[in-house]
Each structure stands twice: as C-alpha cells, then as structure tokens.
C-alpha positions as CSV (number, residue, x, y, z in Angstrom):
1,M,0.0,0.0,0.0
2,L,2.8,2.4,0.9
3,K,4.6,1.6,-2.3
4,T,1.5,2.4,-4.3
5,L,1.0,5.7,-2.5
6,L,4.6,6.7,-3.1
7,L,4.3,5.8,-6.8
8,A,1.1,7.8,-7.1
9,A,2.7,10.8,-5.4
10,L,5.8,10.6,-7.6
11,A,3.5,10.4,-10.7
12,A,1.5,13.4,-9.6
13,T,4.7,15.4,-8.9
14,L,6.1,14.5,-12.3
15,A,2.9,15.3,-14.0
16,G,2.7,18.7,-12.2
17,A,6.3,19.5,-13.2
18,A,5.6,18.6,-16.8
19,H,2.4,20.7,-16.8
20,A,4.3,23.7,-15.2
21,Q,6.9,23.5,-18.0
22,A,4.4,23.1,-20.9
23,P,3.9,26.8,-21.5
24,A,7.6,27.3,-22.1
25,F,7.4,25.0,-25.1
26,A,3.8,25.2,-26.1
27,P,2.6,27.5,-28.9
28,R,1.9,31.0,-27.7
29,D,-0.9,33.3,-28.5
30,E,1.3,34.6,-31.4
31,S,0.2,34.3,-35.0
32,V,2.0,34.7,-38.3
33,E,-0.4,37.5,-39.2
34,A,1.0,39.6,-36.4
35,L,4.4,39.8,-38.1
36,P,5.3,42.3,-40.7
37,A,4.2,41.2,-44.2
38,G,6.8,40.1,-46.6
39,P,8.3,37.1,-48.4
40,G,9.6,34.5,-46.0
41,R,7.2,35.5,-43.2
42,E,5.5,32.1,-42.9
43,E,8.8,30.1,-43.2
44,T,10.5,32.3,-40.6
45,F,7.6,32.1,-38.1
46,G,7.2,28.3,-38.6
47,L,10.9,27.6,-38.1
48,C,11.5,29.9,-35.1
49,S,8.2,29.4,-33.2
50,A,8.5,25.6,-33.3
51,C,10.8,25.9,-30.3
52,H,10.3,29.3,-28.7
53,A,8.1,32.4,-28.7
54,F,8.7,34.5,-31.8
55,R,9.0,37.5,-29.5
56,L,12.4,36.1,-28.7
57,V,13.3,36.6,-32.3
58,S,11.6,39.9,-32.8
59,N,13.4,41.4,-29.8
60,Q,16.7,40.8,-31.5
61,G,18.3,43.2,-34.0
62,M,21.0,41.5,-36.1
63,S,22.6,41.8,-39.5
64,R,21.9,39.1,-42.2
65,A,25.3,37.6,-41.4
66,A,24.5,37.4,-37.7
67,W,21.1,35.9,-38.4
68,D,22.9,33.3,-40.6
69,D,25.3,32.5,-37.8
70,T,22.4,32.2,-35.4
71,L,20.6,29.7,-37.7
72,T,23.8,27.7,-37.9
73,F,24.2,27.8,-34.1
74,M,20.6,26.7,-33.6
75,T,21.1,23.8,-36.0
76,Q,24.3,22.6,-34.4
77,R,23.5,23.1,-30.8
78,H,19.7,22.8,-30.5
79,N,18.9,20.4,-33.4
80,M,16.9,22.9,-35.4
81,P,16.2,21.5,-38.9
82,D,19.1,22.4,-41.2
83,V,17.3,24.8,-43.6
84,Q,19.3,25.5,-46.8
85,G,19.0,26.9,-50.2
86,A,16.1,29.2,-51.2
87,E,14.2,28.6,-48.0
88,R,17.2,29.7,-45.9
89,D,17.7,32.7,-48.1
90,A,14.0,33.7,-47.7
91,I,14.3,33.4,-43.9
92,L,17.5,35.4,-43.8
93,D,16.1,38.1,-46.1
94,Y,13.0,38.4,-43.9
95,L,15.0,38.5,-40.7
96,A,17.4,41.1,-42.1
97,A,14.7,43.2,-43.5
98,H,12.4,43.3,-40.4
99,Y,14.7,42.6,-37.5
100,A,17.9,44.4,-38.4
101,P,20.3,46.0,-35.9
102,R,18.7,48.9,-34.1
103,T,20.3,52.3,-34.7
104,Q,19.9,55.6,-33.0
105,G,17.5,56.7,-35.8
106,R,15.0,54.0,-34.7
107,G,13.6,55.1,-31.4
108,G,16.7,56.7,-30.1
109,W,18.2,53.5,-28.9
110,T,21.9,52.8,-29.3
111,N,23.6,49.5,-28.5
112,P,26.4,50.4,-26.1
113,F,28.3,47.3,-27.0
114,A,28.3,47.8,-30.8
115,P,31.7,48.2,-32.4
116,Q,32.5,51.8,-33.2
C-alpha cells in the first residue's frame, strides 16, 4: 500500500512539473499574421516558433550575417532543422529586413556594446 502511494505521489509530482513547463514549449498566442508582411514571413515564423516564442526573435536586432550564424548555431546546438537553399535565403532576407540592428534613428536606442 505504501509503495502504491509513493508511486502515485511521484507520478503526480512529475505530471505537475511537466504541466508547469508546458507553457515554455507550447505555442503562444502569437500568429504569423502579427508579423510584418513580406516574403519569408511564414517560413520564418514556422521555423522559429516551433521551439520558442517568436517574440524572442523579434526582440533581436542583427545583420543578415549574424542571423545566418544564429541559424547555424541553432542547427548545431539545438537540433533545429538544417534549412538550406532558397528557404534559408528567404528566412534570412526576412529577418534582415524586419529585425535588423537597431540604430539611434530607430527610437533613439543605441547599442552600447556595438563596435565603433
């Protein structure tokens, strides 16, 4: 009886922990339509939001080369699908066009760590 109770308690604890973590990996209330329109929008949203909130992406500001390095890093370190060819180009073009490095002209923000 004690063994059954302990197993039930362990199962409930693990289920609770799994449920508590689910929102971190579950789809958010984000939609592709909320992103700026343009070629590559659907591909970019689908690739990035499969693992994390797109807001994580949209809060970044990187050059096309930095986005390319990020995609490579995500593929090598986090098992993201290795997107290549025209699809990768469309994603990189979209990210570079809509989530480029922020400059002082955009809202007055300057990256204090940017090379001078």
